N, C-alpha and C positions, 0 to 999 in steps of 0.2 A: 914439344917438337913431334913426339910420337903421335899425340892426339891430332896435331895439325896434319901430319902425313896420312893418318887413317882417314881424316875428313876429306883430304884431297883424293885419296884412293876411292872412297865411297862416292864422291861426286863424279869421279871419272866413270865408275861403274854405272851410275844412274844415267849419265850422258850416253854412254855406249848402249845401254839397254833401251833408252828412248829412241836413239837412232835406229837400232836394230828392229824394234817393234814398229816404228814408223815405216821402215822399208818393207817389213813383212806385210803390214796392213796395206801398203800401196800395191804390193805384188799380189796378195791373195784376197784382201777385203773387197776391193772394187769388183773383181770378177765374181766373187761369191754373192755379193749383193745383186749384181746383174743377173746371175742364175736364179736367185730367189724371185726377182721380179718376173723373169721368164716363166718360172714355175707357176707363179700366180696367174699369169695370162693363160697358160695352158690349162690350168684348173678351171678357168672361166670359158674354155672352149675355143680360145684364140691360139691357133698353132703357128701364126705368122710372127715369130719372135726373132730378135737379134741376139746372138750369143757372143759373149766377150772373148777377146784374144788376149792371152797373158804371156808374159815372158817366161813363166814357169812351165816346164814340160809337164809336170804333174797336173797343173791346172788346165792346160790345153787338152790333156788326155780326158779329164773329167768333162770338159766342155764338149769334146767330140762325142763321148758316150751319151751326154745329155741331148745333143743334137740328134743322134741316132734314135734315142727313145722318143723324142718329140715327133720325128718323122714317122716312126712306127705307129704312134698314137693317131697322127693325122690320117694316115692311110687306113687305119682300123676304123676311125670315125667315118671316113668317106665311104668305106665298104659297107658299114652298118646303115648309113643313110641311104645308099643306093639300094640295099636289100629291102629296107623299110619302104622306100618309095615303090620298088617293084612289087612288093607284097600288097601294098595299098592299091596299086593299079590293078593287080590281079583280082583282089577282092572287089574293087569297084566294077570291074568287067563282069564278074560273076553276079553281083547284085543287080547290075543293069540289064543282064541277059535273061533273068528268070521270068517266067510267065505271069507271076503274081506281083501285085503292088507291094512295095516294101517301104516302111517308114522307120527311120532310126530316131530314137527319143533319148535325151540325156536324163540324168537322175533328177533334174529339176522339172521334168515334164515338158521340155521344149523340143521342137523338131530340129534335128541335126541334119538329116539327109532324107531324100525321097528319090526313088529310082524313076526312070522314064515311064514305066508301066503305071506307077502310082500317079504320076502327073497326068497321064491320059485318062485314067479312071476317074480322078477327082476333078479334072479340069483346072489344076493348079499350075503355078510356076514356082520358081525358087524363092520368090518374095515371101512365101509362107514360112520359110526357115526362121527359127528363133521364136515363133509363136507357141503358145501352149496348145496341147492337143485338142482340148475341149473348145478353145477359142477358134482354132483353125477349122475344126469340123462343124462348129455351130451346135454342138451337143454337150451341155455342161456335165451330163452324167458320165461322159467318157473320162473326165478328170478323176472322178471317184474310182472308176475301174482301174485307171492307170496308177493311182496312188496305192491301191490295194496290191497291184502286181509289183510295184517298186518296193513295197514292204515285204515281198516274198510270198504273198498270198496268191490264191487261185480264184478265178471266177467260178461261181457255183454252177452256172449253166451257160450254154452258148448264147451270146448276145443276139439281139434281134438284127435283122438285115438293115444295112444302111441304105437309105434312099438318097441318091445323088442325081441332080439334074445337070447334064453337061451338053451344051449347045442344043437345048430344047429337047434332049432325049433323057428319059428317066432310066437310071441304072440301079440295080440292086447288088450290093456288095456284102459279103460276109467278111468278118475280120476276127483276128485272134491277137491277143497281147501276151508276149513272152518276155520274162526278165533276162537281161544279159548280166551274167555273174562273173566276177573276178575269180582267178584260181584260188585265192585265199578266202572266198566265200561272200564278200560284200558285193552288192549289186551296183553295176555301173550305169545301167539304163534299161531300156526296153526296146523290143522290136514289135512292130505292128504289121501283120501280113493281111493284105486285101485280096479277095478272090471275087471275080465278077460272076454272079449266078443269075444274071438277067434271063438268059435263054433257058437255063435249067428250071427256074421258078415258073416261067411261062409254060414249059412242057409239063411240069408237075400240075399246074392249074388245069391245063387241058385234060391231062390224064384223070385227075380227080373228078372233073365235070363229066367225063365220059363214063367213068366207073359209076358215078352217082346216077346218071341217066340210065345206064344199062341195068343197074341193080333194080331201079324202079320198074323198068319195063319187063324184066324177067320175073320179078316177084309175083305179079298178078297171075300169069299163066301157070307158073310152077305151083303156086298155092292151089289153084283150081285143079291141076292134075293130081296133087297130093290128096285133096279132098275126094275127088272122084275115085282114085285108087283105094282110099280107105273104105268107101262104100262098096266097091267091087269086092274087096277082101272080106268084108263082113258077109256078103251074100254067097261068095264062092265057098263050097264045102269040099275041102280036100282032106284026106287023112293026114294027121300031124307028121307022120314019118315019110310022106310021099315026096317025090321030086318036085311036084307042083307047089307044095307048101314051102319047100326050101327056096324056090325061085321067087315066090311072093315075098318071103322074108327078106331076100336079098334086094329086091326092087324097093321095098319099104325102107330099108337101111340106106340105100343109095339116095333115095329121094329126100330123106331126112338130112343127109350130108349136104345135098344140093341146097336145101332150104337154109341150113346153117351157113353155108358158104355165101349165099346171097345176102343173108342178114349181116354177116361179118363185113362184106364189101360195103353194104349200105351204111352201117354204123361207122366204119372207118372213113368213108367219104364225107359223112356228116361232120365228123370231128375235124378233118383236114380243111373243109370248106367253111368252118366256123358256124355251121348250122346247128350243132348240138349245144344245148344250153344246160347248165347245171342247176339242179334243184337243191340249194344249199340249206343245211340245217345242222343242229348239234348232233354229234356222232360220238358214241362211246367206243373207244378203240378196243377195249377188252371184250365187250359184247360182240364187236365186229369179228374178232378172231374166233370167239367161241361158236358163233353161228356158222362161220365158215367150216370149222372142224365138224360140227354136227351135220352139215350138208354132205360131207365127204366121208363120214365115219363108216358107213356101210361098205362103200367101195374100198376103203383102206383095210377094213377087217377082212374082206374077201381076198385081198392080196397079202394079208399078214404084214401090213405096214403100220407102224405106230405113229399116230398123230399127236403132237404135243403143242400146248399153248404156253408161252413164256412171256408174260407181260409185266412190265415194271409197275410196281404199286403206285396208285394215285396218279395215273396219267391224266393230263388235262384232256378235255373233250376237243374234238376237231370241229371246225365249221366247214362241212363238206357235203357232197352228194353221196349218201350212204349206198344207194343202189349202184352207182357207178363204181364205188370202191369195192363193193361185193363182186362186181363183174371182174375187176382186176384180180382179186383174191381167188375167185373160181378158176380163172385162166391159169394163174400161177400154180395152184394146187393140182389142177388137172395135168399140167406139164410135169410137175414133180412126181405124181403117181405113175405117170407113163414112163418115166426115166429112172425109177427106183426099183430095185429088185425086191423079191419077197424077203421078208425079215428086216427090211430097211426101216429108216426113221425119217420123219418130216417134222420140222419144228416151225411153228408160227410165232414170231417174236415181235415185240413192240417195246420201244424205249424212247425216252426223251433225250434230244441232243440240242442244247441251246433253245432256239425258238422254233424247232422242228420236232416232229415225231417220226422216228424211223420204224417202218413196218417191213418185215422181211419174211420170206418163205425159204427155208433152207432144207436141203435133202442131202443124203449121203449116197447118191446114185452114181451114174456113169460119168457125170461132169460134161463139160463142153471144151472142145479143142481150142487152144489159144488162138489159132488162126481164124476161128469162126466167131469169137466173142465180140469183135469189133462190128459185126454186121447183124448181131442177134436181134436188134430192135428195128431193123429195116423191114418194110412191107414186102410180102411175097418171098421171104427168105426163111428156109427151114434148115435146122441144124440137128446134129445128132443122128444116131442110127435109126431111131424110131420116129418116123415122120408122119404127119397127118394134117389134114386141113389145107388151107391155102397159105399158111405162113403169115397170117394177119393178127394172130392173138396177141403177141408181145408188142407189135406196133400199135395196136389199139390200146393196150395197157399204158404204153408210154404217152399216147395222146391224152388219155384220161388224166394221168398224173400231172402232165404239164398244164392241162386246163385248170387244175387245182392250184397252179403256181408252184408245184413241186418238181422233183426230178427223179429219174429211175435209173438204176444201174445193176450190174451183175458182178459177182465174184465167183470164180469157178476154177477148179484144178482137175484136169482129166483123171478120171478114176477115183476121185475123192469127194465128189459132190458139187453142188451148185447152190448159191444163195442169190436170190433176186430181192432187191430192196427198193422201197420208195420213201423218199424224204418229203414229208408234207408239212407246210407251214401251219403254225398254230392259228 
């Protein structure tokens, strides 16, 4: 009897528990499952959800809080999208309003965007989007340059001008490739900037032709004047300390400067117009530096300046025009001596770097102001406190180095010295 009663009590407890659990499940389980589904939809970006209504006050409170959260998320997303679209529109307006052509390239090397200026410069439309850069430009070497930039590298020298024919008119464009990097460091793509230099190149061509013709026309009469003055100076007998002798010396120095100026103009014009040809041959770099030191040893000793040669052992020979490289070194050494104080030091250095030989002339003189370093190789530009000549020396050096397939640069800190270097291919 007792066992039977206990069994009945246990069965009654189970029945009551089942009924209670079923009631709780119906009261809370359905709304909770509906909230879970709503949360899944919100997680997928869909904020248009239907929230359940429950007879339980606690469940309705949770539902209302969930609804408030969903509405806040929806408004936040809408605000972010509006701000993103507004920022994108501002960026688009900026890109479309700049004066240069602009091409956006993704990390696969395909065109993503080009502004209206680029469309006019290249004669393109938006159908080019999605093509590779080399394919769109018709220049396969651009793909190699682009892949180098996308790997984080830099172009060794400024690329050649692009020749583009648009509506029967030939245009010349310069371009640069710059990587676009994420804040975490990885590269997202690249930007190509195009600048129309058609008129500039035409002006430079006219200027070079004028300078070349003017130099030719001036050289003959000035040479005759210099020779005639030399004969007059030999026959004129004035005491060495007289005023007349000083005047003759002054005239002679100025005529020599004038001859040097005309020769510099003529040489520079020849290089710019492609008239100067190189006489190539094997060239020993160490001997080149030693001979340069010997040529300036007397002048350096007079100024109490130490000339040093530091060449890496067993440097390979260059295939170059030794006479033209000597001209470059003479110009760099002359500048270094002019801008180095007594007791200073000048070092001629040479080392191998990959498939290039780096030759440099380094002094510990007055240095070059940072604002002037960007224009140091431009023609007719003189920098520093001690100026002389027409400002063609460094421009001529750069032309000679570029004609060898190399590049030239400068490192300088004001008050701490200057290093000019040329990187020549083997």
